[in-house]
C-alpha positions in Angstrom: 8.5 5.6 36.9 6.4 3.8 34.2 4.9 0.3 33.8 4.8 -1.6 30.5 2.1 -3.9 29.8 3.7 -6.8 31.8 4.2 -4.4 34.9 7.7 -4.3 34.6 9.4 -0.8 35.7 11.0 1.3 33.3 12.4 4.7 34.1 11.8 7.7 32.1 15.7 8.2 31.2 15.4 4.2 29.4 12.3 5.2 27.6 14.0 8.6 26.2 16.6 6.2 25.4 14.9 3.9 23.6 12.6 6.6 21.8 15.6 7.8 20.1 16.7 4.4 18.5 15.3 2.9 15.2 12.4 0.5 16.6 13.2 -3.0 15.1 9.7 -5.0 16.0 9.8 -8.7 15.7 7.7 -10.4 13.3 5.5 -11.7 15.6 4.8 -8.4 16.8 3.9 -7.1 13.0 1.9 -10.0 12.4 0.3 -9.8 15.9 -0.7 -6.2 14.9 -2.4 -7.3 11.3 -4.5 -9.9 12.8 -5.6 -7.5 15.9 -6.6 -4.7 13.2 -7.9 -7.4 10.9 -10.1 -9.0 13.3 -11.4 -5.6 15.3 -12.9 -5.1 11.8 -14.7 -8.0 11.5 -15.9 -7.4 15.3 -16.9 -3.8 14.7 -18.8 -4.5 11.3 -21.6 -6.4 13.1 -22.8 -2.9 14.5 -22.9 -1.3 11.1 -26.4 -1.8 9.2 -26.9 -5.3 10.7 -28.4 -3.4 14.1 -31.3 -1.9 12.1 -31.9 -4.9 9.8 -31.9 -7.3 13.3 -34.2 -5.0 15.2 -36.8 -4.5 12.2 -36.6 -8.4 12.2 -37.5 -8.3 15.9 -40.4 -6.4 15.5 -39.1 -3.1 16.7 -40.6 0.2 15.5 -38.6 2.8 13.2 -39.0 5.3 16.2 -37.3 2.8 18.5 -34.3 1.8 16.0 -33.6 5.6 15.2 -33.5 6.5 18.9 -31.0 3.5 19.4 -28.9 4.9 16.8 -29.0 8.2 17.6 -27.9 7.7 21.1 -25.3 5.5 19.8 -23.8 8.4 17.6 -24.3 11.2 20.2 -22.3 8.9 22.7 -19.6 8.3 20.2 -19.4 11.7 19.5 -19.1 13.1 23.3 -16.6 10.0 23.8 -14.1 11.1 21.3 -11.9 13.6 23.0 -12.1 11.5 26.6 -11.3 8.1 24.9 -8.1 9.6 23.1 -7.3 11.3 26.5 -7.7 8.0 28.1 -5.1 6.1 25.8 -2.6 9.0 26.3 -3.0 8.8 30.1 -2.4 5.0 30.4 0.7 3.1 31.3 -0.6 0.1 29.1 -2.3 0.3 25.7 -2.6 -3.3 25.1 -4.4 -3.7 28.3 -6.6 -0.7 27.4 -7.3 -2.4 23.6 -8.3 -5.5 25.4 -10.6 -4.2 27.6 -12.3 -2.1 24.8 -12.4 -5.0 22.4 -14.0 -7.4 24.9 -16.5 -4.8 25.7 -17.8 -4.6 22.2 -17.7 -8.5 22.1 -19.9 -8.3 25.3 -22.3 -5.8 23.7 -22.2 -8.1 20.5 -23.4 -11.2 22.6 -26.0 -9.1 24.9 -27.7 -7.5 21.8 -28.1 -11.4 20.3 -29.2 -12.9 23.5 -31.6 -10.4 24.9 -33.2 -7.9 22.3 -35.0 -5.5 24.6 -34.6 -1.9 24.8 -32.5 -1.3 28.1 -30.0 -4.1 26.8 -29.7 -2.8 23.4 -29.5 0.6 24.3 -26.5 -0.5 26.8 -24.8 -2.5 23.9 -24.6 0.6 22.0 -23.4 3.1 24.2 -20.9 0.2 25.3 -20.0 -0.1 21.5 -19.6 3.8 21.3 -17.2 4.5 24.2 -15.3 1.4 23.4 -14.6 2.2 20.0 -13.6 6.1 20.9 -10.7 4.3 23.0 -10.1 1.3 20.7 -9.4 3.5 17.4 -6.6 6.1 19.2 -5.1 2.8 21.0 -4.5 0.8 17.8 -2.9 3.7 16.5 -0.8 4.2 19.4 0.2 0.8 19.6 1.6 1.3 15.9 3.5 4.2 16.8 4.9 3.1 19.6 5.9 -0.3 18.1 7.6 1.0 14.8 8.2 4.9 15.5 7.8 7.6 13.1 10.4 6.7 10.5 8.2 3.8 9.8 4.7 5.2 10.8 3.5 5.9 7.0 4.2 2.3 5.9 2.5 0.7 9.3 -0.5 2.9 9.2 -1.1 1.9 5.4 -1.2 -1.6 6.2 -3.5 -1.0 8.9 -5.9 0.1 7.0 -5.2 -2.1 4.1 -6.4 -4.9 6.9 -8.8 -3.2 8.3 -10.5 -3.0 4.8 -10.1 -6.5 4.2 -11.6 -7.3 7.8 -14.7 -5.0 7.0 -15.5 -6.3 3.4 -14.7 -10.1 4.0 -16.8 -9.5 8.0 -19.9 -7.7 5.8 -20.2 -10.8 3.3 -19.7 -13.5 5.9 -22.2 -12.0 8.4 -24.5 -11.2 5.3 -24.5 -14.8 4.3 -24.6 -15.7 8.4 -28.2 -13.6 8.1 -29.4 -15.0 5.1 -28.8 -18.9 5.7 -29.1 -19.0 9.6 -30.6 -15.6 11.4 -30.0 -11.9 11.8 -29.2 -13.1 15.1 -26.4 -15.2 14.0 -24.3 -12.1 12.8 -23.9 -10.8 16.4 -23.0 -14.3 17.8 -19.9 -14.5 15.0 -19.4 -10.5 15.7 -18.6 -11.7 19.4 -16.9 -14.9 18.3 -14.1 -12.8 16.4 -12.9 -11.2 20.0 -11.1 -14.5 20.5 -8.5 -14.5 17.7 -8.5 -10.4 17.9 -7.3 -10.8 21.8 -4.9 -13.8 20.3 -3.5 -11.7 17.6 -3.1 -8.3 20.4 -1.3 -10.5 22.7 1.2 -11.6 20.4 2.6 -8.1 20.5 5.4 -7.9 22.5 4.7 -5.1 25.3 8.6 -4.6 25.2 8.6 -3.6 22.0 5.5 -0.6 22.4 7.7 2.1 23.6 5.2 4.4 25.9 7.1 7.7 24.8 6.6 7.1 21.1 2.8 6.0 21.7 1.9 9.0 23.5 3.4 11.5 21.0 6.7 12.1 22.9 7.0 13.6 26.2 4.3 15.6 27.2 5.4 19.7 27.8 4.8 21.1 31.4 1.3 21.8 32.5 -0.7 20.0 29.7 -1.3 16.9 31.9 -5.2 17.4 31.8 -8.0 17.2 29.0 -8.2 20.9 29.2 -5.0 22.1 29.4 -3.8 19.5 26.6 -6.7 20.7 24.1 -5.8 24.3 24.8 -2.4 23.6 23.6 -3.6 21.3 20.6 -6.0 24.1 19.6 -2.7 26.4 19.6 -1.7 24.5 16.7 -2.3 25.8 13.4 -1.6 23.1 11.2 -3.6 20.6 13.7 -6.4 23.3 13.9 -6.7 23.3 10.0 -6.1 19.5 9.2 -9.4 18.9 11.7 -11.2 21.7 9.7 -10.6 19.6 6.5 -11.9 16.5 8.2 -14.8 17.7 9.0 -15.5 19.2 5.9 -14.5 15.8 4.2 -17.2 14.3 6.3 -19.6 16.7 5.8 -19.1 16.1 2.1 -18.8 12.2 2.3 -21.3 11.1 5.1 -24.5 11.2 3.2 -23.1 10.4 -0.2 -23.5 6.5 0.0 -27.0 6.7 1.5 -28.5 9.3 -1.1 -26.8 7.1 -3.8 -28.2 4.1 -2.3 -31.6 5.7 -2.6 -31.1 6.5 -6.1 -30.3 3.2 -6.9 -33.3 1.6 -5.4 -35.5 4.4 -7.3 -34.0 3.7 -10.8 -33.4 -0.2 -10.5 -35.5 -1.7 -7.9 -34.9 -5.4 -8.9 -31.4 -5.2 -8.6 -31.1 -2.6 -6.1 -29.7 -4.7 -3.0 -26.7 -6.4 -5.0 -25.8 -3.0 -6.7 -25.5 -1.4 -3.1 -23.5 -4.3 -1.4 -21.4 -4.1 -4.4 -21.1 -0.2 -3.8 -20.2 -0.8 -0.1 -17.8 -3.8 -0.4 -15.9 -3.4 -3.5 -14.3 -0.2 -2.6 -13.4 -1.7 0.8 -10.9 -4.2 -1.4 -9.6 -0.8 -3.3 -8.6 0.6 0.2 -7.2 -2.6 1.1 -5.1 -2.6 -2.3 -4.2 1.2 -2.3 -3.4 2.0 1.4 -0.2 0.5 1.1 0.7 2.5 -1.4 -0.6 5.9 0.4 1.5 4.7 3.4 4.7 4.9 1.3 4.4 7.5 -1.0 3.4 9.9 1.9 6.8 9.4 3.2 8.4 9.8 -0.3 5.9 12.7 -1.4 5.2 14.2 1.9 1.5 14.5 3.1 -0.3 17.6 1.7 0.0 15.9 -2.2 -2.0 12.5 -0.8 -4.2 14.7 0.6 -5.1 16.9 -2.5 -5.5 13.4 -3.9 -8.3 12.2 -1.6 -10.3 15.7 -1.6 -9.8 15.6 -5.5 -11.3 12.0 -5.5 -14.1 13.0 -2.9 -15.3 16.4 -5.2 -15.2 14.3 -9.0 -17.5 11.9 -7.3 -19.9 14.3 -6.1 -19.8 16.2 -9.6 -20.6 12.6 -11.2 -23.3 11.8 -9.0 -24.9 14.5 -10.0 -25.1 14.0 -14.2 -24.6 10.2 -13.8 -28.1 8.5 -14.3 -27.4 4.6 -15.3 -27.7 2.7 -11.9 -24.3 0.5 -12.8 -22.3 3.6 -13.6 -23.4 5.3 -10.2 -22.0 1.7 -8.5 -18.7 2.7 -10.7 -19.0 6.1 -9.6 -19.1 5.1 -6.0 -15.2 3.1 -6.6 -13.8 6.4 -6.6 -14.8 6.5 -2.5 -12.0 3.5 -1.8 -9.3 6.4 -3.3 -11.2 8.7 -0.8 -10.9 6.3 1.6 -7.5 4.9 1.7 -6.1 8.5 1.7 -8.0 9.7 4.6 -8.0 6.3 6.8 -3.7 6.8 6.3 -3.5 10.3 6.2 -5.3 10.8 9.5 -3.4 9.2 11.9 -0.2 10.0 10.3 -0.7 13.7 9.9 -1.5 13.9 13.7 1.5 12.0 14.7 3.4 14.6 12.8 2.1 17.5 14.4 1.8 16.5 18.2 5.8 15.3 18.1 6.9 15.8 21.8 3.7 16.9 23.2 2.4 13.7 24.7 -1.2 14.3 23.4 -1.2 12.2 20.5 -4.1 10.1 21.2 -5.9 13.0 22.4 -5.5 14.8 19.2 -6.8 11.8 18.0 -10.0 12.0 19.7 -10.5 15.7 18.9 -10.0 15.2 15.2 -12.4 12.6 15.7 -15.0 14.8 17.2 -14.5 16.7 14.2 -15.0 14.4 12.0 -18.5 13.3 13.9 -19.9 16.5 13.9 -19.0 16.6 10.0 -21.0 13.4 9.7 -23.8 14.7 11.9 -24.6 17.4 9.8 -24.4 16.0 6.5 -26.5 13.5 6.9 -29.5 15.6 8.5 -28.7 18.9 6.0 -28.3 16.5 2.9 -31.3 14.4 3.5 -33.4 18.0 4.0 -31.8 19.5 0.6 -32.7 15.9 -1.2 -36.3 15.9 0.2 -37.5 19.5 -0.8 -35.0 20.4 -3.5 -34.0 16.9 -5.2 -31.0 14.5 -5.2 -29.3 16.5 -7.6 -29.3 19.8 -5.7 -28.3 17.4 -2.9 -25.4 15.7 -4.8 -24.4 19.2 -6.2 -24.2 20.4 -2.4 -21.9 17.6 -1.5 -19.3 18.1 -4.4 -19.6 22.0 -3.6 -18.3 21.3 0.0 -15.8 18.7 -1.0 -14.6 21.4 -3.7 -14.1 23.5 -0.4 -12.4 21.3 1.4 -9.8 20.4 -1.8 -9.3 24.3 -2.0 -8.4 24.7 2.2 -6.1 21.8 1.6 -4.5 23.4 -1.6 -4.6 26.7 0.0 -4.0 26.3 3.3 -2.7 23.1 4.7 0.8 23.0 5.3 3.4 20.1 4.9 3.6 18.0 8.0 6.4 15.5 7.1 9.2 16.2 9.6 12.3 17.3 7.9 14.6 14.8 10.0 14.1 11.0 10.8 13.5 10.1 14.0 12.8 6.5 15.6 
């Protein structure tokens, strides 16, 4: 027997019967998920670049700031797979998501109240671990709520609300930091936990089918992480997609930081506003484009859109090699909105495709998330080295080449994963 989020008992046979019906979630549940995605993005935005700004204002050394950020990144990378496995194992995904968002909010509050090394370190670790649970939990709630037939459009809607939340939060928190204090950013981030929880608990637990949310009934002998990973690694489509995701981040992660450095060198007076534009505007492109990506993924399939996303990344890297004018550099960065919309929607959607019937949807999300983290970590280190020793043109050309390699892998090797039969 399994329990839903309210503690009610539901038999496995009942879950199986529910899983094969076309889900019709209520308006309250759909709106609740919209709000939860939006406000979660608000909370998470506070842990971005604002951390370095705040700690610098608190007279921290760059060595200590770098150590905190590095430890947070390493913990986040290491917790991707356990986080996905934890969501697969949970009986109440809503409760798990609530615990994760509360942990992040508590970390933001502690960071603002006590900016000492031990507290800040604990805050970053809590945020990294909780985020590794929160991302798959959000996708699992979506899949359990709307089913496979509507998951593409739902994930597009999620990406849209997440981008709106990130863009508006970045602007609002930047204003708080400017007009109030850098510390106020983290109080605002912590306060956003309240509307996030209100939205989350508007989602009716009886409408989240646990079998669907976990990717279907698990196969025999796949109850632990090791055996689950072994079965996932045997899936050629998933392994190829994880490799493509790693190549994407390998090419993408260092592109904006290096472009921001170029903007600062070429237009020092207007650099701040140009960099802010390069960060915020693509978020609104993602918000506008993601629902379209979700719909077209169901009509065209996943592969054409993946080709589009990798193509836009390769073109962006190539333009950065030849474009000199700072304003044109910002225009080129807008291509990031296309790639981000495609990968933001297609990553959980493709994982949902290839994990049907395994019970390891969320573990697979953790596996792909780990690959993405590795790609991003290698990117910032290698591209920084190339830029210092061989110049920014060589660094951008390398990223464009990696993106082109990812494009080729998708074109030549990535199979179409869209189901041929419609399921609830």
